[in-house]
Backbone of each chain as nested JSON, in Angstrom:
{
  "chains": [
    {"id": "A", "residues": [
      {"number": 1, "name": "MET", "atoms": {"N": [8.359, -15.283, 3.586], "CA": [8.462, -13.84, 3.474], "C": [7.328, -13.192, 2.637]}},
      {"number": 2, "name": "CYS", "atoms": {"N": [6.898, -12.238, 2.988], "CA": [5.673, -11.506, 2.59], "C": [5.827, -10.217, 1.763]}},
      {"number": 3, "name": "GLU", "atoms": {"N": [6.943, -10.045, 1.02], "CA": [7.153, -8.882, 0.299], "C": [6.279, -9.001, -0.898]}},
      {"number": 4, "name": "SER", "atoms": {"N": [6.252, -7.882, -1.706], "CA": [5.532, -7.721, -2.819], "C": [6.52, -7.368, -4.009]}},
      {"number": 5, "name": "ASN", "atoms": {"N": [5.95, -7.56, -5.199], "CA": [6.678, -6.927, -6.409], "C": [5.876, -5.658, -6.809]}},
      {"number": 6, "name": "ILE", "atoms": {"N": [6.613, -4.786, -7.196], "CA": [5.931, -3.393, -7.654], "C": [6.008, -3.29, -9.191]}},
      {"number": 7, "name": "TYR", "atoms": {"N": [4.871, -3.042, -9.695], "CA": [4.699, -2.834, -11.125], "C": [4.22, -1.412, -11.422]}},
      {"number": 8, "name": "VAL", "atoms": {"N": [4.544, -0.911, -12.606], "CA": [4.189, 0.509, -12.836], "C": [3.67, 0.549, -14.245]}},
      {"number": 9, "name": "ILE", "atoms": {"N": [2.594, 1.506, -14.366], "CA": [1.995, 1.73, -15.679], "C": [2.142, 3.24, -15.965]}},
      {"number": 10, "name": "PRO", "atoms": {"N": [2.316, 3.579, -17.209], "CA": [2.437, 5.146, -17.491], "C": [1.096, 5.766, -17.174]}},
      {"number": 11, "name": "SER", "atoms": {"N": [1.154, 7.109, -16.89], "CA": [-0.009, 7.901, -16.672], "C": [-0.989, 7.855, -17.834]}},
      {"number": 12, "name": "GLY", "atoms": {"N": [-2.228, 7.607, -17.445], "CA": [-3.322, 7.699, -18.491], "C": [-3.552, 6.479, -19.339]}},
      {"number": 13, "name": "VAL", "atoms": {"N": [-2.568, 5.357, -19.215], "CA": [-2.864, 4.237, -19.842], "C": [-3.932, 3.27, -19.064]}},
      {"number": 14, "name": "GLU", "atoms": {"N": [-4.944, 3.013, -19.809], "CA": [-6.145, 2.414, -18.987], "C": [-6.153, 0.936, -19.226]}},
      {"number": 15, "name": "ASP", "atoms": {"N": [-5.475, 0.562, -20.389], "CA": [-5.783, -0.871, -20.712], "C": [-4.524, -1.681, -20.332]}},
      {"number": 16, "name": "ASP", "atoms": {"N": [-3.553, -1.152, -19.635], "CA": [-2.479, -2.016, -19.166], "C": [-2.66, -2.457, -17.645]}},
      {"number": 17, "name": "GLU", "atoms": {"N": [-3.223, -3.493, -17.445], "CA": [-3.505, -3.992, -16.175], "C": [-2.47, -4.575, -15.333]}},
      {"number": 18, "name": "ASP", "atoms": {"N": [-1.308, -5.084, -16.116], "CA": [-0.253, -5.742, -15.7], "C": [0.846, -4.853, -15.247]}},
      {"number": 19, "name": "GLY", "atoms": {"N": [1.266, -3.855, -16.093], "CA": [2.261, -3.007, -15.861], "C": [3.662, -3.658, -16.097]}},
      {"number": 20, "name": "GLU", "atoms": {"N": [4.702, -2.83, -15.754], "CA": [6.068, -3.282, -16.045], "C": [6.743, -3.359, -14.704]}},
      {"number": 21, "name": "LEU", "atoms": {"N": [7.541, -4.442, -14.472], "CA": [8.104, -4.695, -13.16], "C": [9.064, -3.504, -12.868]}},
      {"number": 22, "name": "PHE", "atoms": {"N": [8.946, -2.983, -11.664], "CA": [9.729, -1.829, -11.24], "C": [10.74, -2.249, -10.26]}},
      {"number": 23, "name": "LEU", "atoms": {"N": [10.367, -2.939, -9.223], "CA": [11.132, -3.51, -8.083], "C": [10.581, -4.704, -7.481]}},
      {"number": 24, "name": "GLU", "atoms": {"N": [11.466, -5.655, -7.323], "CA": [11.069, -7.114, -6.697], "C": [11.238, -6.99, -5.249]}},
      {"number": 25, "name": "ALA", "atoms": {"N": [10.418, -7.854, -4.565], "CA": [10.64, -8.269, -3.17], "C": [10.652, -6.991, -2.212]}},
      {"number": 26, "name": "VAL", "atoms": {"N": [9.627, -6.103, -2.423], "CA": [9.528, -4.925, -1.565], "C": [8.992, -5.298, -0.246]}},
      {"number": 27, "name": "ASP", "atoms": {"N": [9.651, -4.656, 0.799], "CA": [9.164, -4.91, 2.171], "C": [8.547, -3.489, 2.631]}},
      {"number": 28, "name": "LYS", "atoms": {"N": [9.18, -2.443, 2.484], "CA": [8.715, -1.125, 2.979], "C": [8.28, -0.146, 1.913]}},
      {"number": 29, "name": "LEU", "atoms": {"N": [7.082, 0.523, 2.161], "CA": [6.682, 1.572, 1.221], "C": [6.343, 2.805, 2.146]}},
      {"number": 30, "name": "MET", "atoms": {"N": [6.904, 3.959, 1.98], "CA": [6.727, 5.109, 2.782], "C": [6.431, 6.259, 1.871]}},
      {"number": 31, "name": "PRO", "atoms": {"N": [5.382, 7.005, 2.084], "CA": [5.107, 8.283, 1.351], "C": [6.103, 9.363, 1.675]}},
      {"number": 32, "name": "GLU", "atoms": {"N": [6.575, 10.011, 0.722], "CA": [7.587, 11.195, 0.919], "C": [7.035, 12.389, 0.506]}},
      {"number": 33, "name": "GLY", "atoms": {"N": [5.727, 12.473, 0.097], "CA": [5.105, 13.686, -0.252], "C": [3.894, 13.356, -1.205]}},
      {"number": 34, "name": "GLU", "atoms": {"N": [3.403, 14.254, -1.856], "CA": [2.2, 14.074, -2.648], "C": [2.669, 13.217, -3.878]}},
      {"number": 35, "name": "ASP", "atoms": {"N": [2.139, 11.988, -3.885], "CA": [2.422, 11.075, -5.002], "C": [3.884, 10.721, -5.106]}},
      {"number": 36, "name": "VAL", "atoms": {"N": [4.675, 10.759, -4.092], "CA": [5.995, 10.398, -4.139], "C": [6.248, 9.335, -3.02]}},
      {"number": 37, "name": "TRP", "atoms": {"N": [6.766, 8.223, -3.35], "CA": [7.02, 7.003, -2.532], "C": [8.433, 6.497, -2.512]}},
      {"number": 38, "name": "ARG", "atoms": {"N": [8.873, 6.206, -1.388], "CA": [10.195, 5.57, -1.219], "C": [9.938, 4.086, -0.84]}},
      {"number": 39, "name": "VAL", "atoms": {"N": [10.386, 3.178, -1.793], "CA": [10.137, 1.792, -1.645], "C": [11.478, 1.091, -1.393]}},
      {"number": 40, "name": "THR", "atoms": {"N": [11.531, 0.138, -0.453], "CA": [12.691, -0.545, -0.13], "C": [12.52, -2.114, -0.204]}},
      {"number": 41, "name": "SER", "atoms": {"N": [13.365, -2.769, -0.831], "CA": [13.264, -4.295, -0.964], "C": [14.01, -4.89, 0.332]}},
      {"number": 42, "name": "ILE", "atoms": {"N": [13.667, -6.211, 0.367], "CA": [14.171, -6.989, 1.532], "C": [15.706, -7.039, 1.325]}},
      {"number": 43, "name": "PHE", "atoms": {"N": [16.261, -6.75, 0.19], "CA": [17.743, -6.726, 0.048], "C": [18.381, -5.299, 0.293]}},
      {"number": 44, "name": "GLY", "atoms": {"N": [17.467, -4.457, 0.666], "CA": [17.993, -3.096, 1.03], "C": [18.033, -2.057, -0.2]}},
      {"number": 45, "name": "GLU", "atoms": {"N": [17.606, -2.516, -1.298], "CA": [17.636, -1.709, -2.416], "C": [16.431, -0.648, -2.359]}},
      {"number": 46, "name": "GLN", "atoms": {"N": [16.69, 0.514, -2.585], "CA": [15.876, 1.642, -2.329], "C": [15.521, 2.398, -3.813]}},
      {"number": 47, "name": "LYS", "atoms": {"N": [14.316, 2.628, -4.001], "CA": [13.826, 3.457, -5.288], "C": [12.796, 4.329, -4.956]}},
      {"number": 48, "name": "ILE", "atoms": {"N": [12.702, 5.554, -5.626], "CA": [11.595, 6.509, -5.506], "C": [10.667, 6.325, -6.725]}},
      {"number": 49, "name": "ILE", "atoms": {"N": [9.372, 6.3, -6.34], "CA": [8.258, 6.291, -7.425], "C": [7.569, 7.625, -7.321]}},
      {"number": 50, "name": "ASN", "atoms": {"N": [7.466, 8.127, -8.505], "CA": [6.531, 9.427, -8.653], "C": [5.279, 8.865, -9.201]}},
      {"number": 51, "name": "GLY", "atoms": {"N": [4.31, 8.529, -8.396], "CA": [3.042, 8.104, -8.929], "C": [2.064, 7.782, -7.642]}},
      {"number": 52, "name": "ARG", "atoms": {"N": [0.889, 7.05, -8.125], "CA": [0.069, 6.756, -6.999], "C": [-0.405, 5.31, -7.192]}},
      {"number": 53, "name": "ILE", "atoms": {"N": [-0.667, 4.734, -6.019], "CA": [-1.061, 3.359, -5.997], "C": [-2.448, 3.227, -6.697]}},
      {"number": 54, "name": "LYS", "atoms": {"N": [-2.423, 2.251, -7.585], "CA": [-3.626, 1.961, -8.333], "C": [-4.286, 0.668, -7.798]}},
      {"number": 55, "name": "SER", "atoms": {"N": [-3.552, -0.318, -7.323], "CA": [-4.178, -1.504, -6.558], "C": [-3.052, -2.227, -5.838]}},
      {"number": 56, "name": "MET", "atoms": {"N": [-3.476, -2.811, -4.872], "CA": [-2.57, -3.765, -4.095], "C": [-3.346, -5.049, -3.886]}},
      {"number": 57, "name": "HIS", "atoms": {"N": [-2.602, -6.074, -4.258], "CA": [-3.06, -7.534, -4.083], "C": [-2.006, -8.247, -3.283]}},
      {"number": 58, "name": "LEU", "atoms": {"N": [-2.087, -8.253, -2.005], "CA": [-0.978, -8.734, -1.16], "C": [-0.779, -10.217, -1.365]}},
      {"number": 59, "name": "VAL", "atoms": {"N": [-1.803, -10.993, -1.313], "CA": [-1.768, -12.503, -1.39], "C": [-0.94, -12.913, -2.83]}},
      {"number": 60, "name": "ASP", "atoms": {"N": [-1.21, -12.024, -3.835], "CA": [-0.593, -12.12, -5.073], "C": [0.746, -11.634, -5.076]}},
      {"number": 61, "name": "HIS", "atoms": {"N": [1.228, -10.828, -4.095], "CA": [2.448, -10.227, -4.056], "C": [2.614, -9.117, -5.104]}},
      {"number": 62, "name": "LYS", "atoms": {"N": [1.544, -8.258, -5.316], "CA": [1.542, -7.452, -6.398], "C": [1.022, -6.158, -6.01]}},
      {"number": 63, "name": "ILE", "atoms": {"N": [1.787, -5.132, -6.275], "CA": [1.394, -3.629, -5.996], "C": [1.57, -2.957, -7.375]}},
      {"number": 64, "name": "LEU", "atoms": {"N": [0.476, -2.124, -7.836], "CA": [0.527, -1.522, -9.072], "C": [0.461, -0.064, -8.858]}},
      {"number": 65, "name": "PHE", "atoms": {"N": [1.425, 0.789, -9.375], "CA": [1.431, 2.207, -9.399], "C": [1.111, 2.719, -10.71]}},
      {"number": 66, "name": "GLU", "atoms": {"N": [0.46, 3.908, -10.81], "CA": [0.249, 4.62, -12.042], "C": [1.129, 5.737, -11.961]}},
      {"number": 67, "name": "LEU", "atoms": {"N": [2.067, 5.852, -12.892], "CA": [3.119, 6.868, -12.748], "C": [2.55, 8.358, -13.151]}},
      {"number": 68, "name": "ARG", "atoms": {"N": [3.193, 9.381, -12.584], "CA": [2.688, 10.786, -12.864], "C": [3.423, 11.382, -13.823]}}
    ]},
    {"id": "B", "residues": [
      {"number": 1, "name": "MET", "atoms": {"N": [0.166, -17.289, 3.559], "CA": [-0.553, -16.222, 3.21], "C": [0.093, -14.918, 3.585]}},
      {"number": 2, "name": "CYS", "atoms": {"N": [0.024, -13.995, 2.69], "CA": [0.825, -12.729, 2.869], "C": [-0.094, -11.524, 2.949]}},
      {"number": 3, "name": "GLU", "atoms": {"N": [-1.204, -11.678, 3.616], "CA": [-2.01, -10.533, 3.857], "C": [-1.508, -9.721, 4.97]}},
      {"number": 4, "name": "SER", "atoms": {"N": [-2.049, -8.403, 5.218], "CA": [-1.543, -7.639, 6.205], "C": [-2.627, -7.112, 7.067]}},
      {"number": 5, "name": "ASN", "atoms": {"N": [-2.247, -6.637, 8.268], "CA": [-3.197, -6.095, 9.225], "C": [-3.228, -4.645, 8.983]}},
      {"number": 6, "name": "ILE", "atoms": {"N": [-4.292, -3.907, 9.065], "CA": [-4.354, -2.529, 8.936], "C": [-4.717, -1.882, 10.261]}},
      {"number": 7, "name": "TYR", "atoms": {"N": [-3.75, -0.892, 10.563], "CA": [-3.949, -0.07, 11.797], "C": [-4.251, 1.402, 11.341]}},
      {"number": 8, "name": "VAL", "atoms": {"N": [-4.924, 2.151, 12.221], "CA": [-5.19, 3.476, 12.002], "C": [-4.886, 4.333, 13.085]}},
      {"number": 9, "name": "ILE", "atoms": {"N": [-4.394, 5.639, 12.762], "CA": [-4.241, 6.56, 13.836], "C": [-5.164, 7.769, 13.48]}},
      {"number": 10, "name": "PRO", "atoms": {"N": [-5.517, 8.485, 14.449], "CA": [-6.379, 9.712, 14.251], "C": [-5.405, 10.801, 13.475]}},
      {"number": 11, "name": "SER", "atoms": {"N": [-6.076, 11.662, 12.69], "CA": [-5.318, 12.763, 12.141], "C": [-4.701, 13.606, 13.079]}},
      {"number": 12, "name": "GLY", "atoms": {"N": [-3.491, 14.004, 12.752], "CA": [-2.703, 14.969, 13.536], "C": [-2.03, 14.421, 14.839]}},
      {"number": 13, "name": "VAL", "atoms": {"N": [-2.247, 13.062, 15.025], "CA": [-1.521, 12.511, 16.191], "C": [-0.082, 11.877, 15.791]}},
      {"number": 14, "name": "GLU", "atoms": {"N": [0.94, 12.652, 16.298], "CA": [2.305, 12.367, 15.736], "C": [2.911, 11.234, 16.608]}},
      {"number": 15, "name": "ASP", "atoms": {"N": [2.503, 11.015, 17.822], "CA": [3.325, 10.133, 18.629], "C": [2.759, 8.765, 18.815]}},
      {"number": 16, "name": "ASP", "atoms": {"N": [1.786, 8.468, 18.061], "CA": [1.053, 7.063, 18.008], "C": [1.658, 6.348, 16.87]}},
      {"number": 17, "name": "GLU", "atoms": {"N": [2.767, 5.673, 17.003], "CA": [3.301, 4.904, 15.817], "C": [2.667, 3.495, 15.701]}},
      {"number": 18, "name": "ASP", "atoms": {"N": [1.795, 3.065, 16.695], "CA": [1.32, 1.713, 16.533], "C": [-0.032, 1.716, 16.013]}},
      {"number": 19, "name": "GLY", "atoms": {"N": [-0.942, 2.694, 16.372], "CA": [-2.244, 2.837, 15.905], "C": [-3.245, 1.753, 16.483]}},
      {"number": 20, "name": "GLU", "atoms": {"N": [-4.406, 1.756, 15.999], "CA": [-5.436, 0.92, 16.552], "C": [-5.75, -0.022, 15.358]}},
      {"number": 21, "name": "LEU", "atoms": {"N": [-6.011, -1.314, 15.755], "CA": [-6.332, -2.389, 14.706], "C": [-7.654, -1.981, 13.995]}},
      {"number": 22, "name": "PHE", "atoms": {"N": [-7.619, -2.004, 12.78], "CA": [-8.781, -1.632, 11.936], "C": [-9.429, -2.867, 11.239]}},
      {"number": 23, "name": "LEU", "atoms": {"N": [-8.544, -3.672, 10.573], "CA": [-8.999, -4.89, 9.809], "C": [-7.804, -5.746, 9.81]}},
      {"number": 24, "name": "GLU", "atoms": {"N": [-8.053, -7.033, 10.108], "CA": [-7.067, -8.086, 10.051], "C": [-7.058, -8.702, 8.67]}},
      {"number": 25, "name": "ALA", "atoms": {"N": [-5.94, -9.341, 8.294], "CA": [-5.794, -10.293, 7.304], "C": [-6.303, -9.579, 5.874]}},
      {"number": 26, "name": "VAL", "atoms": {"N": [-5.842, -8.414, 5.584], "CA": [-6.224, -7.81, 4.333], "C": [-5.359, -8.249, 3.217]}},
      {"number": 27, "name": "ASP", "atoms": {"N": [-6.17, -8.482, 2.098], "CA": [-5.548, -9.014, 0.843], "C": [-5.488, -7.898, -0.145]}},
      {"number": 28, "name": "LYS", "atoms": {"N": [-6.612, -7.1, -0.382], "CA": [-6.696, -6.146, -1.384], "C": [-6.957, -4.741, -0.827]}},
      {"number": 29, "name": "LEU", "atoms": {"N": [-6.278, -3.733, -1.464], "CA": [-6.415, -2.337, -1.054], "C": [-6.667, -1.632, -2.508]}},
      {"number": 30, "name": "MET", "atoms": {"N": [-7.716, -1.044, -2.554], "CA": [-8.101, -0.23, -3.839], "C": [-8.416, 1.173, -3.488]}},
      {"number": 31, "name": "PRO", "atoms": {"N": [-7.732, 2.24, -4.178], "CA": [-8.226, 3.557, -4.0], "C": [-9.557, 3.759, -4.585]}},
      {"number": 32, "name": "GLU", "atoms": {"N": [-10.357, 4.45, -3.926], "CA": [-11.793, 4.719, -4.502], "C": [-11.979, 6.333, -4.734]}},
      {"number": 33, "name": "GLY", "atoms": {"N": [-10.922, 7.093, -4.474], "CA": [-10.983, 8.431, -4.571], "C": [-9.86, 9.148, -3.705]}},
      {"number": 34, "name": "GLU", "atoms": {"N": [-9.965, 10.44, -3.559], "CA": [-8.78, 11.151, -2.83], "C": [-8.881, 10.744, -1.341]}},
      {"number": 35, "name": "ASP", "atoms": {"N": [-7.811, 9.999, -0.95], "CA": [-7.816, 9.558, 0.463], "C": [-9.051, 8.692, 0.859]}},
      {"number": 36, "name": "VAL", "atoms": {"N": [-9.486, 7.88, -0.017], "CA": [-10.563, 6.91, 0.213], "C": [-10.15, 5.53, -0.286]}},
      {"number": 37, "name": "TRP", "atoms": {"N": [-10.146, 4.531, 0.617], "CA": [-9.726, 3.255, 0.34], "C": [-10.661, 2.274, 0.574]}},
      {"number": 38, "name": "ARG", "atoms": {"N": [-10.819, 1.156, -0.403], "CA": [-11.716, 0.025, -0.058], "C": [-10.685, -1.065, 0.222]}},
      {"number": 39, "name": "VAL", "atoms": {"N": [-10.807, -1.681, 1.409], "CA": [-9.91, -2.787, 1.821], "C": [-10.781, -4.052, 2.035]}},
      {"number": 40, "name": "THR", "atoms": {"N": [-10.202, -5.254, 1.478], "CA": [-10.884, -6.367, 1.628], "C": [-10.045, -7.413, 2.263]}},
      {"number": 41, "name": "SER", "atoms": {"N": [-10.564, -8.16, 3.209], "CA": [-9.792, -9.132, 3.966], "C": [-9.82, -10.523, 3.154]}},
      {"number": 42, "name": "ILE", "atoms": {"N": [-8.967, -11.456, 3.531], "CA": [-8.997, -12.736, 2.934], "C": [-10.337, -13.496, 3.165]}},
      {"number": 43, "name": "PHE", "atoms": {"N": [-11.157, -13.042, 4.142], "CA": [-12.387, -13.669, 4.595], "C": [-13.496, -12.935, 3.768]}},
      {"number": 44, "name": "GLY", "atoms": {"N": [-13.166, -12.033, 2.936], "CA": [-14.185, -11.327, 2.096], "C": [-14.71, -10.064, 2.885]}},
      {"number": 45, "name": "GLU", "atoms": {"N": [-14.427, -9.77, 4.021], "CA": [-14.899, -8.51, 4.739], "C": [-14.322, -7.355, 4.11]}},
      {"number": 46, "name": "GLN", "atoms": {"N": [-15.146, -6.417, 3.754], "CA": [-14.854, -5.115, 3.222], "C": [-15.034, -3.955, 4.201]}},
      {"number": 47, "name": "LYS", "atoms": {"N": [-14.051, -3.01, 4.099], "CA": [-14.29, -1.728, 4.864], "C": [-13.713, -0.723, 4.095]}},
      {"number": 48, "name": "ILE", "atoms": {"N": [-14.321, 0.599, 4.343], "CA": [-13.785, 1.754, 3.725], "C": [-12.97, 2.541, 4.629]}},
      {"number": 49, "name": "ILE", "atoms": {"N": [-11.85, 3.049, 4.216], "CA": [-10.935, 3.849, 5.118], "C": [-10.903, 5.326, 4.435]}},
      {"number": 50, "name": "ASN", "atoms": {"N": [-11.295, 6.299, 5.333], "CA": [-11.029, 7.738, 4.884], "C": [-9.718, 8.163, 5.437]}},
      {"number": 51, "name": "GLY", "atoms": {"N": [-8.729, 8.054, 4.649], "CA": [-7.455, 8.481, 5.206], "C": [-6.339, 8.107, 4.188]}},
      {"number": 52, "name": "ARG", "atoms": {"N": [-5.075, 8.369, 4.667], "CA": [-3.972, 8.079, 3.737], "C": [-2.894, 7.223, 4.423]}},
      {"number": 53, "name": "ILE", "atoms": {"N": [-2.283, 6.411, 3.499], "CA": [-1.231, 5.444, 4.076], "C": [-0.096, 6.311, 4.586]}},
      {"number": 54, "name": "LYS", "atoms": {"N": [0.283, 5.906, 5.811], "CA": [1.543, 6.521, 6.483], "C": [2.709, 5.659, 6.377]}},
      {"number": 55, "name": "SER", "atoms": {"N": [2.515, 4.283, 6.493], "CA": [3.619, 3.455, 6.243], "C": [3.09, 2.004, 5.915]}},
      {"number": 56, "name": "MET", "atoms": {"N": [3.969, 1.293, 5.086], "CA": [3.706, -0.097, 4.973], "C": [4.947, -0.949, 5.182]}},
      {"number": 57, "name": "HIS", "atoms": {"N": [4.746, -1.922, 6.063], "CA": [5.842, -2.957, 6.356], "C": [5.25, -4.245, 6.063]}},
      {"number": 58, "name": "LEU", "atoms": {"N": [5.448, -4.789, 4.81], "CA": [4.739, -5.982, 4.429], "C": [5.365, -7.28, 5.064]}},
      {"number": 59, "name": "VAL", "atoms": {"N": [6.656, -7.235, 5.422], "CA": [7.244, -8.494, 6.073], "C": [6.66, -8.598, 7.397]}},
      {"number": 60, "name": "ASP", "atoms": {"N": [6.353, -7.387, 8.087], "CA": [5.768, -7.423, 9.392], "C": [4.214, -7.508, 9.344]}},
      {"number": 61, "name": "HIS", "atoms": {"N": [3.74, -7.466, 8.124], "CA": [2.197, -7.619, 7.975], "C": [1.476, -6.42, 8.528]}},
      {"number": 62, "name": "LYS", "atoms": {"N": [2.138, -5.237, 8.357], "CA": [1.423, -4.055, 8.991], "C": [1.429, -2.902, 7.973]}},
      {"number": 63, "name": "ILE", "atoms": {"N": [0.243, -2.332, 7.831], "CA": [-0.013, -1.148, 7.015], "C": [-0.711, -0.203, 8.036]}},
      {"number": 64, "name": "LEU", "atoms": {"N": [-0.261, 1.022, 8.092], "CA": [-0.667, 2.086, 9.015], "C": [-1.319, 3.287, 8.176]}},
      {"number": 65, "name": "PHE", "atoms": {"N": [-2.574, 3.507, 8.575], "CA": [-3.242, 4.656, 7.872], "C": [-3.358, 5.903, 8.895]}},
      {"number": 66, "name": "GLU", "atoms": {"N": [-3.286, 7.079, 8.33], "CA": [-3.607, 8.286, 9.181], "C": [-5.086, 8.679, 8.636]}},
      {"number": 67, "name": "LEU", "atoms": {"N": [-6.043, 8.614, 9.719], "CA": [-7.389, 9.043, 9.251], "C": [-7.524, 10.568, 8.884]}},
      {"number": 68, "name": "ARG", "atoms": {"N": [-8.502, 10.786, 8.068], "CA": [-8.725, 12.224, 7.672], "C": [-9.903, 12.752, 8.48]}}
    ]}
  ]
}
């Protein structure tokens, strides 16, 4: 399975490259508006993120959001 | 390996849910500005996309962009 883990960092924090784990095993990411994303894990858990994507490394299973 | 294929659809086209293949086996996606993304495949090929993400289905290895 090729899901990714989502990590988040607070807005304006430049030196936190790792972030905090927000949701594991994410399959789907859908934009719901300006800097609003609905993310769904392979287990069906859904969460909303208010932020924007800072980086995606799919082979490492890592997506990093910067919160707004 | 958990890379994704990137597909693109022209701006304003609502009924094209599949899109056209833009780049295969993408590992990294990095924002470079407002609706500008640098994407890199596992083979090192890089391309720039002027557009925004419309959907991501990681388990299906599919990321869809709407071009600007």
